[in-house]
C-alpha positions in Angstrom: -21.3 -18.2 10.5 -18.2 -16.9 8.7 -18.7 -14.2 6.1 -16.4 -14.4 3.1 -15.7 -11.3 1.0 -14.8 -12.3 -2.6 -13.2 -9.4 -4.6 -12.6 -9.5 -8.4 -10.3 -6.8 -9.7 -11.1 -5.6 -13.2 -9.7 -3.0 -15.6 -10.6 -3.0 -19.3 -12.0 -6.6 -19.3 -15.2 -6.0 -21.4 -14.5 -9.1 -23.5 -14.3 -11.5 -20.6 -15.8 -9.9 -17.5 -19.3 -11.5 -17.7 -17.8 -15.0 -18.1 -15.4 -14.3 -15.2 -18.2 -13.2 -12.9 -20.3 -16.2 -13.8 -17.4 -18.6 -13.3 -16.5 -17.1 -9.9 -20.2 -17.3 -8.9 -20.5 -20.9 -9.9 -17.2 -22.1 -8.5 -17.1 -20.1 -5.3 -20.1 -17.9 -4.4 -22.8 -20.5 -4.9 -21.0 -22.8 -2.5 -20.5 -20.3 0.4 -23.4 -19.9 2.8 -22.3 -16.4 3.9 -20.6 -14.3 1.3 -20.5 -11.1 -0.6 -19.1 -10.5 -4.2 -17.4 -7.3 -4.8 -16.2 -6.1 -8.3 -13.4 -3.5 -8.1 -13.7 -1.8 -11.5 -10.8 0.6 -11.9 -11.7 3.3 -14.5 -12.1 1.1 -17.5 -12.5 2.8 -20.9 -13.9 -0.2 -22.9 -17.4 -0.5 -21.4 -16.4 -3.0 -18.6 -18.4 -1.1 -15.9 -21.6 -1.2 -18.0 -21.3 -4.9 -18.5 -20.8 -5.4 -14.8 -23.8 -3.2 -14.0 -25.9 -5.3 -16.4 -25.6 -8.3 -14.1 -25.4 -6.5 -10.8 -28.9 -7.5 -9.7 -28.6 -11.1 -11.0 -25.4 -11.8 -8.9 -26.1 -9.3 -6.1 -22.8 -7.5 -6.8 -21.3 -4.7 -4.9 -19.4 -2.5 -7.3 -16.6 -0.2 -6.2 -14.2 2.1 -8.1 -14.3 5.3 -10.0 -14.9 6.6 -13.5 -11.2 7.6 -13.7 -8.4 5.1 -13.2 -7.1 5.2 -9.6 -4.4 2.6 -10.1 -4.0 -1.0 -8.9 -2.9 -0.2 -5.4 -5.7 2.2 -4.7 -8.3 -0.1 -6.3 -7.2 -2.9 -3.9 -7.3 -0.7 -0.8 -10.7 0.7 -1.7 -12.1 -2.8 -2.4 -10.8 -4.1 0.9 -12.2 -1.1 2.8 -15.6 -1.9 1.3 -15.4 -5.6 2.4 -17.2 -6.8 5.5 -15.9 -10.4 5.6 -14.0 -12.2 8.2 -11.8 -13.4 5.3 -11.1 -11.5 2.2 -10.3 -13.2 -1.1 -8.8 -11.1 -3.9 -8.4 -12.3 -7.5 -7.1 -10.4 -10.5 -9.3 -10.2 -13.5 -8.5 -11.0 -17.1 -9.0 -14.8 -16.9 -5.5 -15.4 -15.5 -6.7 -17.5 -12.5 -9.0 -20.5 -12.1 -11.7 -19.5 -9.6 -11.8 -23.0 -8.3 -8.3 -22.5 -6.8 -10.0 -20.4 -4.1 -10.7 -23.6 -2.3 -7.0 -24.5 -2.1 -6.4 -21.2 -0.3 -9.5 -21.4 1.8 -8.7 -24.9 3.0 -5.6 -23.5 4.7 -7.3 -20.5 6.3 -6.5 -21.7 9.8 -2.8 -22.2 9.1 -1.9 -18.6 8.1 -3.1 -15.0 8.2 -2.1 -14.3 4.6 -2.2 -17.0 2.0 -0.9 -16.3 -1.5 -1.4 -18.3 -4.6 2.0 -19.5 -5.8 1.7 -19.2 -9.6 2.7 -22.5 -11.3 2.6 -23.9 -14.9 2.7 -20.3 -16.2 1.9 -19.5 -19.8 2.7 -15.8 -19.8 5.5 -14.1 -21.8 9.0 -15.0 -20.7 9.8 -11.5 -19.5 6.9 -11.7 -17.1 8.2 -15.0 -15.5 11.6 -13.4 -15.3 10.1 -10.3 -13.6 8.4 -12.4 -11.0 11.5 -14.3 -10.2 13.6 -11.2 -10.0 11.1 -9.4 -7.9 10.9 -12.2 -5.3 14.7 -12.6 -5.2 15.0 -8.9 -4.6 12.3 -8.9 -1.9 13.8 -11.9 0.0 17.2 -10.3 0.2 16.3 -6.6 0.5 13.8 -7.1 3.3 15.1 -10.4 4.7 11.8 -12.2 4.4 10.6 -15.5 2.9 8.3 -15.7 -0.1 8.5 -16.9 -3.7 5.4 -15.2 -5.1 4.6 -12.2 -2.9 2.9 -10.2 -5.7 0.5 -13.0 -6.6 -2.9 -11.9 -8.0 -4.7 -14.5 -5.9 -4.6 -14.2 -2.1 -6.7 -14.7 1.0 -6.4 -12.3 4.0 -7.9 -12.7 7.4 -9.1 -9.7 9.5 -5.8 -9.4 11.3 -4.0 -8.6 8.0 -6.6 -6.0 7.2 -6.6 -4.4 10.6 -2.8 -4.4 11.2 -1.5 -3.8 7.6 -4.1 -2.4 5.3 -5.3 0.4 7.6 -1.9 2.0 7.7 -0.4 4.2 5.0 1.4 2.2 2.3 4.4 3.2 0.2 4.2 1.1 -2.9 2.4 2.6 -5.9 2.6 -0.7 -7.7 3.2 -4.3 -6.4 1.0 -3.6 -3.4 0.6 -7.3 -2.7 4.3 -7.5 -2.1 4.3 -4.6 0.4 1.3 -6.2 2.3 3.2 -9.5 2.4 6.4 -7.8 3.6 4.6 -5.8 6.3 2.7 -8.9 7.5 5.9 -11.0 7.7 7.7 -8.2 9.6 4.8 -8.0 12.1 5.1 -11.8 12.7 1.9 -12.7 10.9 1.7 -16.2 9.5 2.4 -16.3 5.7 1.8 -19.2 3.4 2.0 -19.9 -0.3 -0.3 -22.5 -2.0 0.3 -23.6 -5.7 -2.3 -22.3 -8.1 -2.7 -22.4 -11.9 -1.9 -19.3 -13.9 -2.8 -18.4 -17.5 -1.9 -14.9 -18.8 -2.3 -13.8 -22.4 0.6 -12.6 -24.5 0.1 -9.0 -23.4 -0.3 -7.2 -20.1 -2.6 -4.3 -19.7 -1.6 -3.8 -16.1 2.2 -3.7 -16.7 3.0 -3.6 -20.4 6.6 -3.9 -21.5 7.0 -0.2 -22.4 6.2 0.8 -18.8 8.6 -1.7 -17.2 11.6 0.7 -16.7 9.5 3.2 -14.8 7.9 0.5 -12.7 11.3 -0.8 -11.7 12.5 2.6 -10.7 9.3 3.2 -8.7 9.7 -0.2 -7.0 13.3 0.6 -5.9 12.3 4.0 -4.6 9.3 2.6 -2.7 11.3 -0.3 -1.4 13.9 2.1 0.2 11.1 4.1 1.8 9.5 1.0 3.2 12.8 -0.4 4.5 13.6 2.9 6.3 10.1 2.9 7.9 10.5 -0.7 9.0 13.9 0.1 10.5 12.5 3.0 12.5 9.7 0.9 13.8 12.2 -1.8 14.8 14.3 0.7 16.6 11.3 2.2 18.4 10.3 -1.3 19.5 13.8 -2.2 20.8 13.9 1.1 22.8 10.5 0.5 24.3 11.4 -3.1 25.3 14.9 -2.2 26.7 15.2 -2.1 30.5 14.9 1.3 32.0 17.8 2.6 34.0 17.2 4.2 37.3 
């Protein structure tokens, strides 16, 4: 029987975390015969962890994270490392996603190695929608890959993605989902996007407007580093596959 690891990522979600866990349990966990529910709590300062711990036994939760904030990329990698499932479903906290959309991704699990939720009918601030469009336009041209929502906060990985991509050192300090998608595509893994709903509030705790310039500069630096690495790997592969002269 297939084990599914369901991961909810949380940072400073004290006001909604209990409702989110309950909704995820009712919509997904209760309907899966073999599953584990992991909460990746990334150094919240508003009492989020205490609220998660208050329902840990009720929902049989596995809690990962640290008292200090490690950052989104590290939180994702630590959570995936703690997961035992054949498939790993990750969902950002904050009430942005409908847990029931899990089934849209899961229904296509045999069609791709990495399935991302293509965020539609967005209600977040205009600059966030613009950022998503600009990011994906940049990614498609800079790395010559497909993908219209590579940094989606809802995605499903199979073990091939985990073993071939997430066990290697990564460059991106933010937008880690984008790097995972790019690496997967460059390795020839199957990538698919499935439309999902998306509801973000008027503010972003993960990437507030004031930190945007620094995030963009980091993205550019990290992207150059990743492209150089991918080019070296491609050159090494070509050399190994070229006929040997005698």
